[in-house]
C-alpha positions in Angstrom: -9.5 -7.1 -3.5 -6.9 -5.7 -5.9 -6.6 -7.9 -9.0 -3.9 -6.6 -11.4 -2.0 -7.9 -14.3 1.1 -5.9 -15.4 2.0 -6.9 -18.9 4.5 -6.4 -21.7 7.1 -4.6 -19.6 10.7 -5.5 -19.0 10.9 -6.9 -15.4 14.0 -6.4 -13.2 13.1 -8.9 -10.5 16.2 -8.7 -8.1 15.1 -12.2 -7.2 17.8 -14.8 -6.1 18.4 -15.6 -9.8 18.5 -11.8 -10.6 16.2 -12.5 -13.6 15.4 -9.9 -16.2 12.3 -10.9 -18.1 11.6 -9.3 -21.5 8.0 -8.8 -22.4 7.1 -10.0 -18.9 4.1 -10.0 -16.7 3.3 -9.9 -13.0 0.0 -11.0 -11.5 -1.2 -9.4 -8.3 -4.0 -10.5 -6.0 -4.7 -8.5 -2.9 -1.4 -7.3 -1.5 0.7 -10.1 -3.0 2.5 -11.1 -6.2 0.9 -14.4 -7.2 2.6 -15.0 -10.6 5.5 -13.7 -12.6 6.9 -14.7 -16.0 6.4 -13.9 -19.6 3.3 -12.1 -20.8 2.4 -15.0 -23.1 2.4 -17.4 -20.1 0.4 -15.2 -17.7 -2.2 -13.6 -19.9 -4.3 -16.8 -20.5 -4.3 -17.8 -16.8 -5.1 -14.4 -15.3 -8.1 -13.3 -17.3 -10.4 -10.9 -15.5 -7.7 -8.9 -13.8 -7.3 -5.2 -14.5 -4.6 -4.9 -17.2 -1.8 -2.4 -16.7 0.0 -2.1 -20.1 3.7 -1.7 -19.5 4.9 -1.5 -23.1 8.1 0.6 -23.3 8.4 0.5 -19.5 10.6 -1.1 -16.8 8.9 -2.9 -13.9 11.1 -2.8 -10.8 10.8 -3.4 -7.1 9.6 -0.4 -5.1 12.7 1.5 -3.9 13.7 1.5 -0.3 15.2 4.4 1.6 16.5 3.0 4.9 17.5 6.3 6.5 15.9 9.7 6.3 14.5 12.4 8.5 10.9 13.5 9.2 10.7 17.3 9.4 13.5 17.9 6.8 11.1 18.3 3.8 9.7 21.6 5.2 13.0 23.0 6.5 15.1 22.3 3.4 17.7 24.9 2.3 17.5 26.7 5.6 21.1 27.1 6.9 22.4 25.2 3.9 25.3 27.8 3.6 26.4 27.4 7.2 27.4 23.8 7.4 29.3 24.1 10.7 26.3 25.5 12.4 23.5 23.5 10.6 22.7 21.0 13.5 22.8 23.9 16.0 20.2 25.7 13.9 17.8 23.0 12.9 17.8 20.9 16.1 16.7 23.8 18.4 14.1 24.6 15.7 12.6 21.1 15.9 12.8 21.0 19.7 11.3 24.3 20.4 9.3 25.6 17.4 7.7 22.6 15.6 4.0 22.0 16.2 2.0 18.8 15.9 0.5 20.1 12.6 4.0 20.7 11.2 4.7 17.0 11.4 1.6 16.0 9.5 2.3 18.5 6.8 5.9 17.3 6.5 4.7 13.8 6.2 2.4 14.7 3.3 5.1 16.7 1.4 8.0 14.3 2.0 5.8 11.3 1.4 4.7 12.7 -2.0 8.3 13.4 -3.0 9.2 9.8 -2.2 6.1 8.4 -4.0 6.8 10.3 -7.2 10.4 9.0 -7.1 9.3 5.4 -6.8 10.3 5.0 -3.1 7.6 2.7 -1.6 9.3 2.2 1.8 11.0 5.0 3.7 12.6 5.4 7.1 11.8 8.7 8.9 13.6 9.8 12.1 11.5 12.3 14.0 13.7 15.4 13.9 17.5 15.7 13.2 18.1 14.3 16.7 15.3 11.9 17.6 12.4 13.5 19.6 10.0 11.2 21.3 8.6 13.3 24.1 5.4 13.9 22.2 4.2 10.7 20.5 1.7 12.8 18.4 4.6 14.0 16.2 5.3 10.5 15.0 1.6 9.6 14.9 0.8 12.6 12.7 3.8 11.9 10.3 2.7 8.2 10.0 -0.9 9.4 9.4 0.2 11.3 6.3 2.1 8.3 4.9 -0.8 6.1 5.7 -3.1 8.3 3.7 -0.8 8.4 0.7 -0.5 4.6 0.9 3.3 4.2 1.4 5.2 2.1 3.9 7.0 4.1 6.6 9.3 3.1 9.4 9.0 5.8 12.1 12.1 6.1 14.3 11.8 7.5 17.8 14.0 7.2 20.8 16.2 9.1 23.3 17.9 12.3 22.4 21.6 12.8 22.8 23.1 14.2 26.0 22.5 16.2 28.2 19.7 14.4 30.0 17.2 15.8 30.9 16.7 17.6 27.6 14.8 20.9 27.2 11.8 20.9 24.9 9.0 23.2 24.0 5.5 22.2 23.1 3.0 24.5 21.5 -0.4 24.2 23.1 -3.2 26.5 21.9 -0.6 28.5 20.1 1.5 29.2 23.1 4.9 27.7 24.0 5.2 25.5 27.1 8.8 24.7 28.2 9.9 21.7 30.2 12.8 19.4 30.7 12.3 15.8 29.6 14.2 13.0 31.3 15.7 9.9 29.6 13.0 7.7 31.0 10.3 10.0 29.7 11.9 9.7 26.3 11.7 6.0 26.5 8.1 6.2 27.7 7.3 8.4 24.7 8.9 5.9 22.3 6.9 3.1 23.9 3.7 5.1 23.5 4.5 5.6 19.8 5.1 1.9 19.3 1.9 1.0 21.1 -0.1 3.6 19.0 1.1 3.0 15.5 3.4 0.0 15.1 1.7 -2.3 12.6 -1.0 0.2 11.7 -2.2 1.1 8.2 -2.7 -2.6 7.4 0.9 -3.2 8.6 2.5 -0.6 6.4 3.6 1.5 9.4 6.4 0.2 11.6 8.3 1.8 14.5 12.0 1.3 15.2 13.7 2.3 18.5 16.3 5.0 17.7 18.8 6.5 20.1 20.6 9.4 18.5 24.0 7.5 18.6 25.1 4.2 20.1 27.5 5.9 22.5 26.1 9.3 23.6 29.2 10.3 25.5 31.1 10.8 22.3 30.7 13.4 19.5 27.3 12.7 18.0 28.2 13.9 14.5 31.9 13.2 13.9 34.6 10.6 14.3 36.2 10.3 17.7 40.0 9.6 17.9 41.3 6.7 20.1 42.2 9.0 22.9 38.6 10.2 23.1 36.9 6.9 22.6 38.4 4.9 25.5 35.7 3.3 27.6 32.0 3.4 28.0 30.5 5.9 30.4 27.7 5.2 32.8 25.3 7.0 30.5 26.5 4.9 27.5 25.8 1.7 29.4 22.5 2.8 30.8 21.3 3.8 27.3 22.3 0.5 25.7 20.6 -1.5 28.5 17.4 0.5 28.4 17.2 0.5 24.6 17.8 -3.3 24.5 15.2 -3.9 27.2 12.6 -1.8 25.4 13.3 -3.3 22.0 12.9 -6.8 23.5 9.7 -5.8 25.3 8.0 -4.6 22.1 9.7 -6.8 19.6 11.0 -3.9 17.5 14.3 -3.3 15.6 16.9 -0.7 16.5 18.4 2.0 14.3 21.0 4.6 15.2 24.0 6.6 14.0 27.6 5.6 14.6 30.9 7.2 14.0 34.5 6.2 14.5 35.2 5.0 18.1 31.6 4.3 19.0 31.5 0.8 17.6 34.6 -0.3 19.4 33.3 1.3 22.6 29.8 -0.2 22.3 31.4 -3.7 21.9 32.8 -3.4 25.4 29.3 -4.2 26.7 28.7 -7.3 24.7 25.4 -8.1 26.5 23.7 -4.9 25.6 25.7 -3.5 22.7 23.6 -1.8 20.1 25.1 -4.1 17.5 23.8 -7.2 15.8 21.4 -8.5 13.1 18.5 -6.5 14.5 20.4 -3.2 14.2 21.2 -1.0 11.3 23.7 1.9 11.8 23.9 5.0 9.6 27.1 6.8 8.5 30.0 4.9 10.2 32.4 7.7 9.2 36.1 7.0 9.8 35.7 3.6 11.5 38.8 1.5 11.9 39.6 -1.9 10.5 38.9 -3.3 14.0 35.4 -1.7 14.0 34.7 -3.1 10.5 35.6 -6.6 11.9 33.2 -6.0 14.8 30.4 -5.1 12.4 31.1 -8.3 10.4 31.3 -10.5 13.5 28.1 -9.2 15.0 26.1 -9.2 11.7 25.2 -5.5 12.1 23.8 -3.8 9.0 25.2 -0.4 7.8 23.4 2.2 5.7 25.4 4.8 3.8 24.4 8.2 2.5 26.8 9.5 -0.2 29.2 11.1 -0.6 30.3 10.0 2.9 33.9 9.9 1.8 35.1 8.8 5.2 32.9 5.7 5.2 34.9 2.6 4.2 32.0 0.9 2.4 34.2 -1.2 0.1 36.2 -2.5 3.1 33.0 -3.3 5.0 31.4 -5.1 2.0 34.5 -7.1 1.3 34.4 -8.5 4.8 30.7 -9.4 4.6 29.1 -6.4 6.3 25.7 -5.7 4.6 25.6 -2.2 3.3 22.6 -0.3 1.8 22.5 3.2 0.2 20.2 5.8 1.8 19.2 9.4 1.2 19.8 10.8 4.7 17.2 13.1 3.3 16.3 15.7 2.7 17.8 18.7 4.4 19.7 20.9 4.0 20.3 20.3 0.3 19.4 16.6 -0.4 16.4 14.9 -2.0 14.6 11.6 -2.0 15.5 10.6 -5.6 17.2 7.3 -4.8 18.3 6.8 -8.4 20.4 10.0 -8.3 21.6 9.1 -4.8 22.7 5.6 -5.8 24.5 7.2 -8.8 26.4 9.6 -6.5 27.4 6.7 -4.2 28.9 4.8 -7.2 30.6 8.0 -8.6 32.1 8.9 -5.2 33.7 5.4 -4.8 35.2 5.7 -8.3 36.8 9.0 -7.4 38.0 7.9 -4.0 39.7 4.8 -5.5 41.9 6.2 -8.2 39.0 6.6 -10.7 38.5 2.8 -10.7 35.2 2.5 -12.7 35.2 -1.2 -12.2 34.1 -0.8 -8.6 30.4 -1.1 -7.6 29.0 -2.2 -10.9 25.4 -1.2 -11.7 23.9 -4.5 -10.5 25.4 -4.1 -7.0 24.4 -0.5 -6.8 20.7 -1.3 -7.6 20.7 -4.1 -5.0 21.7 -1.5 -2.4 18.5 0.4 -2.9 16.3 -2.6 -3.1 17.0 -6.0 -1.6 20.0 -4.9 0.5 18.0 -2.1 2.0 15.1 -4.5 2.7 17.6 -6.7 4.6 18.8 -3.7 6.7 15.2 -3.3 7.8 14.6 -7.0 8.4 12.0 -6.9 5.7 13.6 -8.8 2.8 11.1 -11.7 3.2 8.4 -9.2 2.2 9.8 -6.5 0.0 12.9 -5.6 -2.0 12.4 -7.9 -4.9 9.6 -9.1 -7.3 8.9 -12.7 -6.3 5.8 -14.8 -5.9 4.5 -14.5 -2.4 6.1 -11.2 -1.6 4.3 -7.9 -1.1 3.2 -6.2 -4.4 5.4 -3.1 -4.1 6.2 -2.0 -7.6 7.6 1.0 -9.5 7.1 1.3 -13.2 9.6 3.4 -15.2 8.7 5.1 -18.5 11.6 4.4 -20.9 10.0 6.1 -23.9 12.0 9.2 -23.4 15.0 10.7 -25.2 17.5 10.1 -22.4 16.4 6.5 -22.0 16.4 5.5 -25.7 17.4 2.9 -26.8 15.8 0.6 -24.2 18.6 -1.9 -23.5 21.1 -2.7 -20.7 18.3 -1.8 -18.4 20.1 -2.1 -15.0 22.9 0.2 -16.4 20.1 2.6 -17.4 18.6 2.5 -14.0 21.8 3.4 -12.2 23.3 5.7 -14.8 20.4 7.6 -16.4 17.0 7.1 -14.8 15.6 9.9 -12.6 12.9 9.8 -10.0 10.8 11.9 -12.4 10.8 9.0 -14.9 8.6 7.0 -12.5 5.2 6.5 -14.2 3.3 4.2 -11.8 3.7 3.1 -8.2 1.9 0.2 -6.5 2.1 -0.6 -2.8 0.4 -3.6 -1.3 -1.2 -4.2 -4.6 -2.9 -0.8 -4.6 -2.1 1.7 -7.4 -1.0 4.9 -5.6 0.2 6.8 -8.8 -0.6 6.1 -12.4 0.6 7.9 -15.4 2.4 10.3 -13.1 -0.9 11.3 -11.4 -1.2 10.7 -7.6 -4.5 8.9 -6.9 -4.6 8.8 -3.1 -3.9 12.4 -2.1 -4.8 15.9 -3.3 -1.3 17.1 -4.1 -2.2 20.8 -4.4 -3.8 20.8 -1.0 -0.9 19.0 0.5 1.6 21.5 -0.9 -0.5 24.4 0.3 -0.5 23.0 3.8 3.2 22.3 3.7 3.8 25.9 2.6 1.7 27.4 5.4 3.3 25.2 8.1 6.9 25.9 6.9 6.4 29.6 6.7 4.7 29.7 10.1 7.6 27.8 11.7 10.2 30.0 10.0 8.5 33.0 11.6 8.3 31.4 15.1 11.9 30.4 15.0 13.4 33.5 13.3 14.7 31.3 10.5 14.7 34.1 7.9 18.1 35.1 9.3 19.4 31.8 7.9 17.9 32.3 4.4 21.1 33.6 2.7 21.7 35.3 -0.7 23.0 32.9 -3.4 26.5 34.4 -3.5 26.4 36.0 -6.9 29.9 36.5 -8.3 31.6 35.1 -5.2 34.3 32.3 -5.4 33.8 31.6 -1.6 31.0 32.6 0.7 31.9 35.1 3.5 29.8 36.4 6.4 29.7 39.9 8.0 28.2 38.7 11.3 28.6 35.5 13.4 25.8 32.9 12.8 23.6 32.6 15.8 21.3 29.6 16.4 17.6 30.0 17.4 17.0 30.5 21.1 14.1 28.7 22.9 11.0 30.8 23.1 9.9 32.4 26.3 7.4 30.2 28.1 
């Protein structure tokens, strides 16, 4: 059993009292926090525990990234210069050229990036558009996170229209083409839930994730009122089957939503993919009416900055719970939640007449800790440092030039700390990284495997055509030839 005593650090608890404890201590037994307070109080009553000296350091809850993508770590920067075509390039790549080994390698590389940045819980959607036809993809990704020791929410569910959907599986090195029906996608999601939900001592969870909540509308952009009029038969069928499946297995629901989709989904109140057991990503361009629907239904929203068309202040002022996410990590993002939170704050300042009074540091930090835990339905276990909660902790080294002097610590967390400042990470009471050294995984071997799998997929899919020059001396990028997305391989 893990028996730890973290002492002499400054603790940012994010508990209901939002206490900041100078020269504090946290006692951990097994996977739980059993005591918290001043070092002078805890040291006499927790003798015999392993001491972790936190002088000059901040002790914070492990960060939570409530929306990201599996696969993206090993395809990052590909097609980054062709934004209009990005989804049409990466989605066929995932659906026709990714192998089972690719997903394990991506789990190792992406999981290590999150670990080193103090992210102890991360959501990973399998592919850019969810792919559930082969449960081994999700199983392998979760296996990597399990080996590292992190928490992961794997998200699988039906792809967007059209149904059936063409996919390619690589068996014995050869491509095998087939069309997958909607029901087969649901069956694949159920197989994933059955195989890994609650595995790795409860650190792996599975959420049911349709691509969007109204598949008849544009899956990546706002729909105008003349486009978003009424639910189609496919919209109603998806909502009903997702609700039925989520109830059957007792899992939560996660999806994307854009303007028009929330209002349309609300037409089917019985099965609408809205409510306290749902968190929706993006919500670009939604109307005041749709904000009211989110508030009425208690639906959680997650926001990846800059997301300038997402009315997060309007939502929050009306009681809609909002968390900040990475949407990581491709084509040009990362898993550093400190920098992402900073970007979210800065974007809101720019969008609102440079009003620097909006989203103060305390609120921003809540949005990557306790608010993100609420979006996942896990705030009773993680998101803050409290007695009885899981011992998920990140320790920040403040003895650095850009973090000296060590004062106004929440301001420092939001305004100056970087993921690379994380010194030690603990999940379930187990030390996964200490002094910047990962203890659970051979980092060099993981990176070598990631490099091999990424290069192999790039060759299979012809992705080198989408590795562009950096545009030396250009004020604006131009192209000599039209950009062509990958074609499915010949079976």
